[in-house]
N, C-alpha and C positions, 0 to 999 in steps of 0.2 A: 782646891784639895788641899792647899798646906795652910789657907784659913781655918779650916777645919779641923784640922789635927792630923790629915794624912792617912795612911794605911788605918790606923787606929781612931779613926772620926767616930763620935758616938752615935749613939741611935738616933737621937735627935736631928741629927745632920743629913739623915739618908734620904730624905723627900726632896731636899733642897739640891745635894749633890747627883740625885739622878736625873735632877731637872737639867743641871750644867753639863751631863755626862752627854744626853742626847742631844742638848743644843752643838755641842762639839763634834758628835759624830754629823750631826746634818750638815754644820760647816765643813766637815772633812769632806763628806759626798759633794757639795757644791766644788771644792778645791781640786778632786777627783778628775771632774769633768774639765777644766781650765788646762791650756795650753802648757803652763808649769804650775803645779801643787805645791801647799803651804810653803811660797816665798816670804810672805807677810806673817806668817806665823804656821809653824808645824802643825800639818794633819796630825791628829791626835787619834788614840784607841785606848781602851781601857783594860787593866791587867791586873787579874787577882787569884788567890788561892783558896780553895775551900771544899771539905770532904775529900782528901785525896785526891782533888784534880786543879787543872788551871786553867783558868778562866779566859777568855779573851774577845772584846766585842771590838768589832771594825766597823768603817764607814761603808764597808759595803754593802750590798741588798742583802737580805737573808735569805732570797730565791737561789741563788747562788749554790747553794746545798743540792739543789736538784737539777737546775740548767745553769750549765758553766757560760753561757750566753748572757748571762744577768749582768756582766760586769765587762768593763772596757780594760782595756790592756794596764791601766798604773793600777788601777783597782786589784786584779789579779798580780802585779807584782807586789803590791802591798798584803795581801791576804798572804800570798807564799812566804813572803817574808815574816809574818806572823806565826804561821805555823811551823817555820824553820826555829822559829826563837822558842816557842813552846817546846818541841822537842829537845833542843840545848838545853833547857830548862829543867826537863823531867830527867834526861841521861837513861831512857828505857833500853833495855835489852835490845839485840837487834832481831825483831820478829822473824820467822822460819818461815811462814808462808802471807799470804795477802789476806787471809782470814784473821791474821793476828794485828795487821792494822788496828790503831786505837783510836784516831782523830775522829772525832762528832761533832755534828754541826748543830745549832738551832737558831733560835730567834730572840734579840731583845730588842723592842719597841719597833721592827722591822730592819734594824740593822743584824749582817751576819755574826752570829757569837759561835766560838771554835770553843772545843774544850776536850783536854788530853791528861790521861794521868799522869798525876805526879804530887808528891810529896814535898811539898815547898811550903815553909812557913810564909805567913803573909810578909812580917817583918825581914827575913832574908830575901824576897821575892822584891821588896822595895830597893835594896842594892843592887840586885842581881839583873830584873826584867829590862831596865833601859839599857844595860850594857849589851845583853843578848839580842833585843832588836836593834839596837843601834850597827851590831857587827852585821847583821844580816839586811839592814835596809841600805846601808852605805852602797853606792856606784849605781843605785835605781836613777837614771836619767829623768830630770827632770821633776824630781819628789823629794822634800824635806818631810818627814815624820816622827814623831817621836811617840813611845807608849808610855802611860802614867798608871800608875799601880793605883787600884783603887778599893774601898773596902768592899769584904766579900758581900756584906747585904745588897751592893747595887747592882750586882749582877743574878738575875732568877736563871735557873735554867732546868727548864720542866719538861721539856721536851726535845731531848737530844738525841738525834741519829745517826749513822753513818752515811758519809755522800752517796749519791746514788749513782749507780754506773763503775764498773772496774777499774775505766781507764780517767774516774772524773779527776780535775786537774786538782783538787784538795787531795785526793789520793796520792797522786803523782809527787805532789809538794811536799808530803811526810814522807814518801818512801825517798824521795831525793835528799832529804835530811837527813834521816838515818844513815843512808850509805856514804854519804859525802865524798870527799876526794873530787880529783879533778872532771871535769865535763868533759868526757872522753868515751871512746868506744865501750872501754869495759865499763864505765860508771851505768851508760845507760843499758847495757847489756844484764846489770845487778838490778836496776831500777825493771826494766822490764821482768825479768824473771820472780821478783817479788810482787812483783802486781799481778803476776798470774795468769801475763798476756802473750808468753811463749807459744802457748798449744793453740794459739787460735792462728797461728802462721802456717799451717800445714799447707791450706789449698792454696794459698796465693804461691807459695813456693813450689807447686807442682805445675803450676801453668805452664804450658810448652812453648810460648811464645817469651822470649827474652825480654821483650820490650815491657810487655805487659805483667811479667812477673815482676820484673823490677820496680815497675809503677804501682802495682797493689802492695809490693814488702813496703815501698815507701811511707806510702798511705797508712798502711796498717801500724807501721812504726809510730807515724806522728799521732794517730788515732790512740796508740797504747799510750803513749805520753802525754797525752791531754792536749796536744798543740793545737788547741782551737782560739781563734778569736784572737785577745790579745797577748794570748800563751804562746809566744812563738820560738824558734831554733835559727840559727846560721844553715844558710842556703849550703854553704859547705860540708852542713853534718849529714848532708842527702844523701851520700855514698856511703857511710859508713854501714858496716855489717855485710858488705860487698866484696869481692875480691877481682884481682886480674882486671880483664878488660871491663868488666861488671862496672867498676867505679866510675869510667868516664860515659858509659852508658845510662848511670843512674843522674848523672850531670845531666845530662840532652834530656832524659825524661823529665827531669825537675823542671828544664824549661819548658815543657811541655804540658806538664801539670798547671803551671803557672799560666799560660799562654789558655789553655780550657777554662781556667777560673775556678779549679778544683783548690789549688792554693792560691793564696793570696802574700802578697809581697808587702814588706815595711822597711825601709832603711835606716838602720841605727850605725852612725859613727863609721861609717866608711863601711860598713860590712850590710850583706842583703840577708836579711832574715823573712822567714817565711812562715804560716801557719796555715789552718785545715779551714775553707772558707765556709762559715758556719749556716750560710745559705744555700749549700750544696750538699749536705748533710745526707739527703739519701741518695745522690747521686754516688758519693762518696762509698758509703756504706754498703750501696749494690756492687761497685765495684771490688771492694775487698770482698764481700762473702761470696759472691755468686761470679763475679768477673765481667761483669755487665758495665761495658765500656760507654760512657757519654758520646754522644755524636759528636760535639766538638772537639773531642779528644784526638789529637794526631801524634801519635810516638813514632819515635824514629824507627825505621824499619832493621 
């Protein structure tokens, strides 16, 4: 990029730079599959601005737009950091409803392309994008990555669509970046309200059995927050939204959900992190929506 003239590289360099970008993305995808990613050289993604939009291509698979299971944990964290950086660069107003969420996704050479409305000059982006991405990527365990600003001609975006599903992790990442603030109950409630998932909570709330009610609400909340696969949360967060004795019950129910395989666990720096098991999606949705508990689930009495 630097040898070709950076973001202002001439059109004659486009084909060569596109090949270099594709090679870097391929290498990034390979790195994300390793126990430690980007330690020899950072995982790279390309970012640019064109026609009132910010565009970013990541090493993640393009299929993520429709299938959250198409990525591993570190891929999701990288993608979420990229979404947050785009939101930071665009400085959009706070949307009123889920229909106002603006993130779109597409494909570039088989890789996930993200698009967000933002009127930023390419020359300004060259200075700001790296800082915005570094701020968001900092602290992700075992990952070193950087954003490289590329000429607009390198990224084509002919077929951009909204992520599929109200609780898709891409939508969650946008909502979390827009709301900001501490990762507490108020933050989660605000994210869920923006995503429009609170309305779906009526039936689980009405379950007459306390343990079943708590279990269905925990699963529904995690589903609404897109906590599938590598997109996880601290086990200590499961009692959020419950009061009094139900907070202790939620801890017991969480253990039962783990034992039944509806949740899976990932140790993380002394904490217990959990996520919804993608292989049990039918059982989880049936339990949330109809109260059909899997046979292996043993809830506390």
